[in-house]
SERO-4910 file (N, C-alpha, C, O; in steps of 0.05 Angstrom, whole numbers):
BEGIN
 pado doro    nc1    nc2    nc3   cac1   cac2   cac3    cc1    cc2    cc3    oc1    oc2    oc3
  Met    A   -228     91   -520   -230     93   -490   -218     71   -477   -230     55   -463
  Lys    A   -190     71   -482   -175     49   -469   -147     60   -460   -135     75   -475
  Ala    A   -138     53   -440   -112     62   -427    -99     41   -409   -112     24   -398
  Thr    A    -73     43   -406    -58     25   -390    -42     42   -370    -30     62   -378
  Ala    A    -41     34   -345    -25     48   -324     -8     28   -308    -12      3   -309
  Lys    A     11     39   -294     27     23   -277     30     37   -249     31     62   -248
  Ala    A     30     23   -228     34     35   -201     50     15   -182     48    -10   -185
  His    A     64     27   -165     81     11   -146     65      7   -119     50     24   -111
  Pro    A     69    -15   -106     55    -20    -80     69     -3    -59     90      8    -64
  Ile    A     55     -1    -35     66     15    -12     75     -1     10     65    -23     14
  Gln    A     93      9     25    101     -1     52     87     21     72     92     45     69
  Gly    A     72     11     89     60     28    107     81     39    128     93     21    140
  Leu    A     85     61    134    102     70    155     87     80    180     92     70    202
  Val    A     70     97    177     47    101    197     22     92    185      9    107    169
  Lys    A     14     68    193     -7     54    181    -35     61    189    -40     67    212
  Tyr    A    -54     60    171    -83     65    180    -93     38    187    -85     17    178
  His    A   -113     41    206   -125     15    214   -154     19    221   -159     33    240
  Gly    A   -172      8    206   -200     12    212   -211     34    193   -196     51    184
  Met    A   -237     32    188   -250     51    169   -276     62    182   -292     48    193
  Arg    A   -279     89    180   -303    100    193   -327     99    171   -351    103    178
  Asp    A   -320     94    145   -340     92    124   -328     71    105   -309     76     89
  Glu    A   -341     44    107   -329     22     91   -335     27     62   -320     18     45
  Glu    A   -358     40     55   -363     43     25   -344     62     12   -334     56     -9
  Leu    A   -338     85     25   -321    103     13   -290     98     22   -271    110     13
  Arg    A   -289     81     40   -263     72     52   -248     96     63   -226    102     55
  Leu    A   -262    109     81   -252    132     95   -240    124    121   -254    115    139
  Pro    A   -213    125    124   -199    115    149   -204    134    174   -210    157    173
  Tyr    A   -200    119    195   -205    134    222   -182    157    224   -187    178    234
  His    A   -157    152    214   -137    171    220   -118    173    194   -119    157    175
  Asp    A   -101    192    196    -80    194    172    -63    171    171    -63    154    189
  Ser    A    -47    168    150    -27    148    146     -6    158    128    -11    177    112
  Ile    A     17    148    129     42    155    112     54    129    103     55    109    118
  Ser    A     63    128     77     75    104     66     97    113     45     99    136     37
  Val    A    112     92     38    131     94     17    125     74     -4    118     52      2
  Cys    A    128     80    -30    125     61    -51    151     45    -55    173     55    -50
  Thr    A    147     20    -65    170      3    -69    171     -5    -99    151    -14   -111
  Ala    A    194     -1   -108    200     -6   -138    223    -27   -141    240    -27   -123
  Pro    A    225    -42   -161    209    -42   -185    184    -60   -183    171    -65   -203
  Ser    A    176    -70   -158    151    -83   -158    129    -65   -168    128    -41   -162
  His    A    110    -78   -183     88    -61   -194     64    -77   -202     66   -101   -204
  Ser    A     41    -63   -207     19    -72   -219     14    -60   -244     19    -35   -246
  Lys    A      6    -73   -265     -1    -59   -290    -28    -66   -298    -36    -89   -299
  Thr    A    -44    -44   -306    -73    -52   -311    -80    -37   -339    -70    -15   -345
  Thr    A    -95    -51   -354   -107    -39   -379   -138    -39   -375   -149    -60   -367
  Ala    A   -151    -17   -379   -179    -15   -377   -192     -2   -403   -180     16   -415
  Glu    A   -214    -12   -410   -227     -2   -435   -257      1   -432   -271    -18   -425
  Phe    A   -266     24   -436   -295     30   -436   -305     24   -465   -295     34   -484
  Asp    A   -327      7   -466   -338      0   -492   -369      2   -490   -381    -13   -474
  Pro    A   -380     19   -506   -410     24   -505   -424     -3   -515   -448     -7   -509
  Ala    A   -410    -20   -529   -423    -43   -541   -421    -67   -519   -434    -88   -521
  Arg    A   -405    -62   -498   -402    -85   -480   -425    -85   -459   -429    -64   -446
  Glu    A   -438   -106   -455   -461   -107   -435   -453   -112   -409   -465   -101   -390
  Glu    A   -432   -128   -404   -423   -133   -375   -394   -126   -372   -378   -126   -391
  Asp    A   -388   -119   -347   -360   -113   -339   -345   -139   -334   -356   -157   -321
  Thr    A   -320   -142   -344   -303   -164   -339   -278   -156   -327   -267   -136   -335
  Tyr    A   -269   -170   -307   -246   -164   -292   -228   -190   -290   -237   -211   -284
  Val    A   -204   -186   -296   -183   -206   -298   -158   -197   -283   -147   -176   -289
  Ile    A   -148   -213   -263   -124   -205   -250   -105   -229   -250   -113   -250   -240
  Asp    A    -83   -227   -262    -60   -247   -263    -74   -272   -277    -71   -294   -267
  Gly    A    -89   -269   -297   -100   -288   -314   -126   -301   -302   -136   -321   -314
  Glu    A   -136   -292   -283   -160   -305   -268   -181   -286   -267   -176   -262   -262
  Ala    A   -206   -295   -272   -229   -278   -271   -234   -270   -242   -233   -288   -225
  Val    A   -240   -246   -236   -246   -237   -208   -276   -236   -204   -291   -224   -220
  Glu    A   -284   -250   -182   -312   -250   -175   -316   -245   -144   -297   -242   -130
  Gly    A   -340   -244   -134   -344   -239   -107   -338   -212    -96   -344   -191   -108
  Arg    A   -326   -215    -73   -316   -190    -60   -296   -174    -73   -296   -149    -72
  Gly    A   -278   -189    -86   -258   -175   -104   -269   -159   -127   -259   -137   -133
  Ala    A   -290   -170   -139   -304   -155   -160   -320   -133   -150   -323   -113   -165
  Glu    A   -330   -134   -128   -347   -113   -115   -328    -88   -110   -336    -65   -113
  Arg    A   -305    -94   -101   -286    -71    -97   -278    -58   -120   -274    -33   -120
  Ile    A   -273    -73   -143   -267    -59   -169   -291    -45   -180   -289    -24   -192
  Asp    A   -315    -57   -177   -341    -41   -183   -340    -14   -170   -347      6   -183
  Ala    A   -333    -13   -147   -333     15   -131   -318     36   -145   -326     59   -148
  Val    A   -295     26   -155   -277     46   -172   -288     50   -200   -288     73   -210
  Val    A   -297     31   -212   -307     35   -239   -333     50   -240   -336     67   -258
  Asp    A   -351     45   -223   -376     59   -221   -371     89   -215   -384    106   -226
  His    A   -352     95   -198   -346    123   -191   -334    138   -216   -339    162   -221
  Val    A   -317    124   -231   -305    137   -255   -328    143   -276   -329    164   -289
  Arg    A   -347    121   -278   -368    125   -297   -387    149   -290   -397    163   -307
  Glu    A   -391    151   -263   -406    174   -252   -393    203   -258   -406    222   -266
  Leu    A   -367    202   -254   -351    225   -258   -352    235   -288   -354    259   -294
  Ala    A   -349    214   -306   -349    219   -334   -375    221   -347   -376    230   -370
  Gly    A   -397    213   -333   -423    215   -345   -427    195   -367   -438    201   -388
  Ile    A   -417    171   -362   -419    149   -383   -430    123   -372   -429    120   -347
  Asp    A   -442    105   -387   -451     81   -374   -439     56   -390   -450     34   -388
  His    A   -419     60   -403   -406     40   -420   -396     15   -402   -388     18   -379
  Gly    A   -396     -8   -414   -386    -31   -400   -355    -29   -400   -344    -13   -416
  Val    A   -340    -44   -383   -312    -42   -380   -301    -70   -382   -311    -90   -372
  Arg    A   -278    -70   -397   -260    -94   -397   -235    -84   -382   -225    -62   -385
  Phe    A   -225   -103   -364   -205    -93   -344   -187   -119   -339   -196   -140   -331
  Glu    A   -162   -115   -346   -141   -135   -339   -118   -124   -324   -108   -103   -331
  Ser    A   -108   -138   -305    -85   -129   -288    -65   -153   -284    -72   -177   -282
  Thr    A    -41   -144   -283    -19   -164   -274     -1   -151   -252      2   -127   -250
  Asn    A     10   -170   -237     30   -161   -216     57   -177   -221     57   -200   -229
  Asn    A     78   -163   -216    104   -177   -219    117   -182   -193    142   -185   -192
  Phe    A    101   -184   -171    112   -192   -145     89   -208   -133     66   -206   -141
  Pro    A     97   -225   -112     77   -242    -97     54   -225    -86     58   -203    -75
  Thr    A     31   -234    -87      7   -220    -77     -4   -234    -52     -1   -258    -48
  Asn    A    -17   -219    -36    -31   -228    -12    -13   -240     10    -22   -257     25
  Ile    A     12   -232     11     30   -241     34     39   -217     49     59   -219     64
  Gly    A     28   -193     46     32   -171     62     52   -149     49     66   -134     63
  Phe    A     52   -149     22     68   -128      8     52   -109     -9     62    -99    -29
  Gly    A     27   -104      0     12    -83    -11      2    -84    -40     -1    -64    -54
  Ser    A     -4   -110    -48    -14   -112    -77    -40    -98    -83    -43    -89   -106
  Ser    A    -57    -96    -63    -82    -81    -67    -78    -52    -72    -94    -40    -86
  Ser    A    -56    -41    -60    -50    -13    -63    -41     -7    -92    -49     13   -104
  Ser    A    -24    -24   -103    -14    -19   -129    -37    -24   -150    -40    -11   -171
  Gly    A    -51    -46   -143    -72    -54   -164    -93    -34   -166   -100    -27   -188
  Phe    A   -103    -24   -144   -125     -3   -147   -114     23   -157   -128     37   -171
  Ala    A    -88     30   -148    -76     56   -160    -73     52   -191    -77     72   -206
  Ala    A    -66     30   -200    -61     28   -229    -89     27   -242    -92     38   -264
  Ala    A   -109     14   -230   -136     14   -241   -147     42   -243   -158     50   -264
  Ala    A   -145     58   -222   -154     85   -221   -142    101   -243   -157    115   -257
  Met    A   -117    100   -247   -102    116   -267   -112    106   -294   -119    123   -310
  Ala    A   -113     81   -301   -123     72   -326   -151     79   -333   -157     87   -355
  Leu    A   -169     77   -312   -198     82   -317   -202    112   -321   -217    120   -338
  Val    A   -189    128   -305   -192    158   -310   -182    166   -336   -196    181   -350
  Glu    A   -160    156   -344   -148    163   -371   -167    153   -394   -172    167   -413
  Ala    A   -177    128   -391   -193    117   -411   -221    132   -415   -232    134   -436
  Ala    A   -230    142   -391   -255    157   -392   -251    186   -400   -270    202   -399
  Gly    A   -226    195   -407   -220    222   -415   -223    243   -394   -229    266   -401
  Leu    A   -220    236   -368   -221    255   -347   -196    270   -342   -174    259   -343
  Asp    A   -198    295   -337   -173    310   -329   -172    315   -299   -187    331   -289
  Met    A   -155    300   -286   -153    299   -259   -124    300   -247   -107    287   -260
  Thr    A   -118    313   -227    -92    312   -216    -89    287   -200   -108    273   -194
  Arg    A    -64    280   -194    -60    256   -179    -73    257   -151    -83    236   -143
  Pro    A    -73    276   -136    -88    277   -111   -118    272   -115   -132    259    -99
  Glu    A   -127    283   -138   -156    277   -143   -161    249   -151   -181    237   -144
  Ile    A   -141    237   -166   -143    207   -173   -141    192   -148   -154    171   -145
  Ser    A   -126    201   -131   -123    186   -106   -149    181    -93   -151    159    -81
  Thr    A   -170    199    -94   -195    194    -83   -212    172    -98   -231    160    -87
  Val    A   -204    168   -124   -217    147   -139   -205    119   -131   -220     99   -126
  Ala    A   -180    119   -129   -166     94   -120   -173     86    -92   -173     62    -86
  Arg    A   -179    105    -75   -184    100    -48   -211     85    -45   -215     73    -24
  Arg    A   -228     86    -63   -253     70    -63   -249     41    -65   -267     25    -59
  Gly    A   -226     32    -75   -218      3    -76   -203     -4    -52   -208    -24    -40
  Ser    A   -183     13    -45   -163      8    -23   -153     35    -13   -141     50    -28
  Ser    A   -157     41     12   -146     65     24   -116     69     18   -108     92     12
  Ser    A   -101     48     20    -73     49     14    -65     57    -15    -44     68    -21
  Ala    A    -84     48    -34    -81     57    -61    -79     85    -67    -67     94    -86
  Ala    A    -92    101    -48    -91    130    -53    -63    142    -50    -56    162    -62
  Arg    A    -47    127    -33    -18    136    -30     -1    126    -53     19    138    -60
  Ala    A    -10    103    -64      6     92    -86      2    108   -111     21    108   -127
  Val    A    -21    124   -115    -25    141   -136     -4    165   -136      8    171   -157
  Thr    A     -1    178   -113     18    201   -110     45    190   -109     63    204   -119
  Gly    A     52    167    -98     78    154    -99     99    163    -79     95    182    -64
  Ala    A    122    149    -81    145    157    -63    135    157    -34    121    139    -25
  Phe    A    143    178    -21    133    180      8    107    198      6    107    221     -5
  Ser    A     85    187     16     59    201     12     43    199     37     45    180     53
  His    A     24    221     41     10    222     65    -19    223     56    -27    241     40
  Leu    A    -36    205     67    -65    206     62    -78    217     88    -77    206    110
  Arg    A    -91    239     82   -107    252    106   -134    239    108   -146    232     88
  Thr    A   -143    237    134   -169    229    141   -189    252    134   -182    275    130
  Gly    A   -213    244    133   -235    265    126   -260    248    122   -260    224    124
  Met    A   -282    264    116   -309    254    109   -316    258     81   -339    252     74
  Asn    A   -297    268     63   -306    274     35   -279    273     18   -257    270     29
  Asp    A   -282    275     -5   -259    273    -25   -243    298    -24   -220    297    -33
  Glu    A   -252    320    -17   -237    344    -14   -215    341      9   -193    352      6
  Asp    A   -222    327     31   -203    325     52   -187    298     52   -163    297     56
  Cys    A   -202    277     46   -189    249     45   -176    244     19   -186    229      1
  Arg    A   -154    254     16   -138    250     -9   -108    250     -2   -100    259     19
  Ser    A    -90    239    -20    -64    235    -15    -46    257    -28    -52    268    -49
  Glu    A    -22    264    -13     -4    283    -24     23    272    -20     28    257      0
  Arg    A     41    278    -37     68    270    -36     85    287    -16     81    312    -15
  Ile    A    103    274      0    120    288     17    149    287      6    160    265      2
  Glu    A    160    309      1    186    311    -12    208    305     10    208    318     32
  Thr    A    226    288      5    246    282     25    270    273     13    268    261     -8
  Asp    A    295    278     22    322    268     11    326    239     18    346    228      8
  Leu    A    310    226     33    312    197     39    305    180     16    309    155     17
  Glu    A    293    192     -6    284    175    -28    308    160    -41    307    137    -49
  Asp    A    332    176    -43    353    165    -59    369    144    -46    379    126    -60
  Asp    A    372    145    -18    388    124     -3    374    101      8    386     80     14
  Leu    A    348    104      9    332     81     23    334     55      5    332     56    -20
  Arg    A    339     32     19    336      7      7    319    -11     24    321    -11     49
  Ile    A    301    -25     11    282    -41     27    285    -70     19    280    -78     -4
  Val    A    295    -86     39    298   -114     34    271   -128     43    264   -126     66
  Ala    A    258   -141     24    234   -154     29    238   -183     37    249   -199     22
  Gly    A    231   -190     61    234   -217     71    206   -231     69    187   -224     83
  Met    A    205   -250     51    178   -261     43    171   -285     59    183   -306     56
  Val    A    151   -282     76    139   -303     94    110   -309     82     91   -296     90
  Pro    A    108   -328     65     80   -332     54     60   -343     78     65   -362     93
  Ser    A     39   -327     78     18   -334     99     -6   -319     90     -6   -294     88
  Tyr    A    -29   -334     85    -55   -320     77    -64   -301     98    -60   -306    122
  Lys    A    -76   -277     89    -84   -257    108   -111   -247    100   -119   -249     77
  Glu    A   -124   -236    119   -151   -224    115   -151   -194    124   -161   -186    145
  Thr    A   -138   -179    108   -136   -148    115   -164   -136    120   -168   -122    140
  Glu    A   -183   -141    101   -208   -128    105   -222   -135    132   -233   -118    146
  Ala    A   -219   -161    138   -232   -169    164   -220   -157    188   -233   -152    208
  Ala    A   -193   -152    187   -179   -138    209   -189   -110    209   -196   -100    231
  His    A   -190    -98    188   -199    -69    189   -227    -65    198   -233    -44    208
  Ala    A   -245    -86    194   -273    -85    201   -278    -84    231   -296    -71    241
  Glu    A   -258    -99    244   -262   -101    273   -242    -84    289   -241    -86    313
  Ala    A   -226    -68    277   -205    -53    289   -215    -36    312   -202    -35    333
  Ala    A   -238    -24    309   -248     -5    331   -258    -21    354   -263     -9    375
  Asp    A   -262    -49    352   -271    -64    373   -249    -73    393   -255    -85    413
  Ser    A   -224    -67    387   -202    -73    403   -202    -53    424   -208    -30    420
  His    A   -194    -63    451   -191    -43    471   -165    -27    469   -161     -7    483
  Met    A   -148    -36    450   -126    -20    444   -128      4    425   -111     22    422
  Phe    A   -153      1    411   -156     21    389   -155     51    398   -143     68    386
  Glu    A   -168     57    419   -168     84    428   -142     94    436   -136    118    433
  Ala    A   -126     75    448    -98     84    455    -83     89    428    -70    110    426
  Arg    A    -84     73    408    -72     80    383    -82    106    371    -66    122    362
  Met    A   -107    111    372   -116    135    361   -106    159    377   -103    180    365
  Ala    A   -102    157    401    -93    179    420    -65    188    411    -59    212    413
  His    A    -48    171    402    -20    177    396    -16    182    366      5    190    358
  Met    A    -36    177    351    -33    176    321    -25    205    311     -8    207    294
  His    A    -36    226    320    -30    252    312     -1    258    314     12    269    296
  Gly    A      9    250    338     37    257    344     54    239    326     75    249    317
  Gln    A     46    216    321     62    196    303     64    209    275     85    211    264
  Ile    A     42    218    265     42    231    239     60    257    236     74    261    217
  Ser    A     57    273    257     75    296    257    104    291    261    121    304    249
  Asp    A    110    270    278    138    262    281    150    251    255    173    256    247
  Met    A    133    234    240    142    222    216    147    243    195    168    243    181
  Arg    A    130    261    192    133    282    172    159    300    177    173    307    159
  Asp    A    162    305    203    186    322    211    212    304    205    231    315    194
  Ala    A    212    279    211    234    263    207    240    261    175    263    263    167
  Leu    A    220    259    159    225    258    131    233    285    121    251    286    103
  Tyr    A    223    308    130    234    334    121    262    338    126    277    350    111
  Asp    A    269    326    151    299    328    160    316    306    147    341    307    149
  Ala    A    303    288    132    320    266    121    332    249    143    354    238    139
  Asp    A    319    246    167    331    232    187    323    203    186    301    196    193
  Phe    A    340    185    175    335    159    169    328    143    195    308    129    195
  Asp    A    344    145    216    339    130    241    313    138    253    296    120    259
  Arg    A    308    162    255    285    171    267    260    162    254    241    152    267
  Ala    A    259    166    225    237    158    209    230    128    212    206    121    216
  Phe    A    250    111    211    246     84    208    243     69    237    232     47    239
  Glu    A    253     83    257    248     74    284    218     80    290    205     64    305
  Leu    A    208    102    279    179    107    282    163     85    267    142     76    276
  Ala    A    172     77    244    157     57    227    157     30    244    136     18    248
  Glu    A    181     23    253    183     -1    268    163     -3    292    151    -23    296
  His    A    161     19    307    143     20    331    115     19    321     98      6    332
  Asp    A    110     33    300     81     33    289     73      5    282     50     -2    286
  Ser    A     91    -10    271     83    -38    265     76    -53    289     56    -68    288
  Leu    A     90    -50    312     83    -64    336     56    -53    347     40    -69    358
  Ser    A     50    -27    344     24    -16    352      2    -28    338    -17    -37    349
  Leu    A      6    -29    310    -14    -41    293    -20    -69    300    -43    -77    299
  Ala    A      1    -85    305     -3   -112    313    -17   -117    339    -34   -135    342
  Ala    A    -11    -99    358    -26   -100    384    -55    -95    381    -71   -109    394
  Thr    A    -63    -76    365    -92    -71    360   -104    -94    344   -127   -101    349
  Thr    A    -90   -105    324   -102   -127    308   -106   -152    324   -126   -165    322
  Met    A    -85   -158    342    -86   -181    358   -106   -181    382   -112   -202    393
  Thr    A   -115   -158    389   -134   -154    410   -162   -147    402   -179   -138    418
  Gly    A   -168   -151    376   -195   -149    367   -210   -175    373   -198   -193    384
  Pro    A   -237   -177    366   -252   -202    373   -242   -225    363   -243   -245    377
  Ala    A   -231   -226    335   -221   -251    323   -193   -256    333   -183   -278    329
  Gly    A   -179   -239    345   -152   -242    355   -134   -251    333   -122   -273    335
  Trp    A   -132   -234    312   -117   -240    290    -87   -241    296    -77   -222    307
  Val    A    -73   -261    289    -44   -264    293    -32   -271    265    -35   -294    255
  Tyr    A    -20   -251    253     -9   -256    226     21   -265    226     30   -279    208
  Trp    A     35   -258    246     64   -267    246     69   -295    248     53   -309    260
  Gln    A     89   -305    235    100   -331    235    126   -332    248    140   -312    252
  Pro    A    134   -359    256    162   -362    268    184   -345    254    199   -331    267
  Arg    A    184   -347    229    207   -333    214    202   -303    215    221   -287    212
  Thr    A    178   -295    219    175   -265    221    190   -256    245    205   -237    244
  Ile    A    185   -271    268    199   -262    292    230   -265    290    245   -249    301
  Glu    A    239   -287    275    266   -290    271    279   -267    255    302   -260    259
  Ile    A    264   -256    238    274   -233    222    275   -209    239    294   -193    237
  Phe    A    256   -206    255    257   -183    276    284   -185    293    300   -166    295
  Asn    A    287   -208    304    311   -210    322    337   -207    308    357   -197    319
  Ala    A    338   -215    282    363   -212    267    368   -183    260    391   -174    261
  Val    A    347   -168    255    347   -139    248    357   -125    272    374   -107    270
  Arg    A    347   -131    296    353   -117    319    383   -123    329    396   -107    341
  Glu    A    390   -147    323    419   -155    330    438   -139    312    458   -129    321
  Leu    A    431   -136    285    448   -121    268    451    -91    277    472    -79    274
  Arg    A    429    -82    288    428    -53    296    444    -48    322    460    -29    326
  Ser    A    438    -67    340    449    -63    367    479    -71    370    494    -58    385
  Glu    A    486    -93    356    512   -104    360    530    -97    338    555   -101    340
  His    A    520    -88    316    539    -82    293    535    -53    281    546    -46    260
  Asp    A    520    -38    296    515     -9    286    506     -5    258    514     14    244
  Val    A    489    -26    248    478    -24    221    452     -8    223    436    -14    240
  Pro    A    448     13    207    422     27    207    402      9    193    401      8    168
  Val    A    386     -4    208    368    -23    197    343    -25    216    346    -24    240
  Tyr    A    319    -28    204    294    -28    221    274    -45    204    273    -45    180
  Phe    A    258    -58    221    236    -76    207    210    -60    207    205    -42    223
  Ser    A    194    -69    190    165    -57    186    147    -80    175    153    -95    157
  Val    A    124    -80    188    106   -102    179     76    -90    174     68    -73    191
  Asp    A     62    -97    155     36    -87    151     18   -111    164     26   -125    182
  Thr    A     -5   -114    153    -21   -137    163    -16   -161    147    -30   -169    129
  Gly    A      7   -175    156     16   -198    142     41   -211    159     50   -201    180
  Ala    A     52   -233    147     75   -245    159    100   -236    148    121   -238    161
  Ser    A    100   -226    122    123   -218    110    135   -191    121    120   -175    132
  Val    A    161   -186    119    173   -164    133    188   -147    111    202   -157     93
  Tyr    A    183   -121    115    200    -99    102    226    -94    121    222    -91    145
  Ile    A    249    -94    110    272    -87    126    285    -63    112    294    -65     89
  Asn    A    284    -40    126    293    -15    116    320     -9    125    326    -11    148
  Thr    A    338     -2    104    366      3    108    375     23     88    359     35     73
  Thr    A    402     27     86    413     44     67    428     31     46    435      8     49
  Glu    A    434     44     23    448     31      0    477     20     10    485     -1     -1
  Gln    A    489     31     28    515     23     38    513     -5     51    531    -21     47
  Tyr    A    492    -11     65    490    -36     80    471    -56     70    468    -77     81
  Val    A    459    -50     48    438    -68     35    449    -97     32    436   -116     40
  Asp    A    471   -101     20    480   -127     15    483   -144     41    475   -167     42
  Arg    A    494   -131     61    498   -144     87    470   -151     99    467   -172    110
  Val    A    451   -133     98    425   -138    109    409   -160     94    396   -176    107
  Glu    A    411   -160     68    399   -181     51    410   -208     58    394   -228     60
  Glu    A    435   -210     62    448   -234     70    438   -245     96    432   -269     99
  Thr    A    436   -227    116    426   -233    143    397   -243    140    390   -264    152
  Val    A    381   -229    125    352   -237    125    349   -264    110    333   -281    118
  Ala    A    365   -269     90    365   -294     74    374   -317     93    364   -340     90
  Asp    A    390   -311    111    399   -332    131    377   -342    149    379   -363    161
  Cys    A    354   -325    150    331   -332    166    315   -352    150    294   -359    161
  Gly    A    322   -362    125    308   -384    110    286   -372     95    266   -387     90
  Val    A    286   -346     86    265   -334     69    277   -324     44    300   -318     41
  Asp    A    258   -323     23    265   -311     -3    266   -279      1    250   -268     16
  Thr    A    286   -266    -11    287   -238     -9    287   -224    -35    294   -236    -55
  Arg    A    279   -201    -35    281   -181    -57    291   -155    -48    287   -149    -25
  Val    A    304   -140    -64    313   -113    -56    298    -94    -73    296    -96    -97
  Trp    A    285    -72    -59    270    -53    -72    281    -25    -64    294    -22    -44
  Glu    A    274     -7    -82    279     21    -78    252     37    -77    231     25    -78
  Val    A    255     62    -74    232     81    -72    219     83   -100    233     90   -120
  Gly    A    193     77   -101    178     82   -127    165    105   -130    155    117   -110
  Gly    A    163    114   -153    150    140   -159    119    137   -162    108    115   -155
  Pro    A    105    159   -171     76    158   -171     65    140   -194     80    134   -213
  Ala    A     40    132   -193     27    116   -214     27    134   -239     26    158   -237
  Arg    A     28    120   -261     31    135   -287     17    120   -309     14     95   -308
  Val    A     10    135   -330     -2    123   -354     19    114   -372     39    127   -376
  Leu    A     16     91   -384     37     80   -402     28     83   -432      5     89   -437
  Asp    A     47     79   -451     39     83   -480     24     59   -489     22     40   -474
  Glu    A     13     59   -512     -5     40   -523      7     12   -526     -7     -8   -526
  Asp    A     34     12   -529     47    -13   -534     49    -31   -507     56    -54   -509
  Ala    A     42    -19   -483     43    -33   -460     17    -46   -453     15    -60   -433
  Ala    A     -4    -42   -469    -30    -54   -464    -31    -83   -460    -16    -97   -473
  Leu    A    -47    -93   -441    -48   -122   -436    -69   -136   -456    -72   -161   -456
  Phe    A    -83   -121   -472   -101   -132   -492   -108   -113   -513   -123   -120   -531
***
């Protein structure tokens, strides 16, 4: 009862903010994202009837406190689905920087869900597995189905699950990651989202945003899709910054990247748009033709960069990939 899985993190395009149910991690509204590769999390999980306690290790360090509680939610749900009470050994690694705004919780919980479901011998589709991953991170649901995916809101697992959106943008999209290290508290921001006076305004336009983004993806309209993503980043920030704690994640270099991207677009006709989740680091979306120029411009802002492509769904790996 052991399995290993791999998943790619997500870039939020139309991002969810706030949860109507924190235990089941049911978001207030729909969301759409794209997975980024080759960045990934890899997880090995083993159910052992002789093991008395669950153990969780991420990047070589034991997980305790709130982090362990979130993993417990996924593990316990799989045990319930499988009808077992075995202890779990769980180890995970990431090949990209974590906790700086690049979706490590999404890939981490997606890989965990895939590995746990496989180890427990459950026969589930990826949309069904997305409901398992969602209990750790709502964004992880979309990392399970991969590429461009849509997580629908709802009050149960039948409704609140992820589905993949097929689009021809998958082949040409390149994502320059501008890394601006700055610690963030995404859970805290979600917890107080509904207390912002901007929240109702965000909710009011969300259905239109989702419909417009799906339509742009179906039409493979790069500029329309990523202009929507850029504006959604600003809407998310406005809601976050006007909550009770007044969270401000952006750093000076974040703003510098924004300005450099807009200059490339307005003065040099480069198809390029920025996108930010709850963090200071920046995704810069462009096409294969312009990616070198965009990466050079972002690097001139004094940040480390990586170039990512669209990543596929979470998947189970062979036995040789196991972490233990």
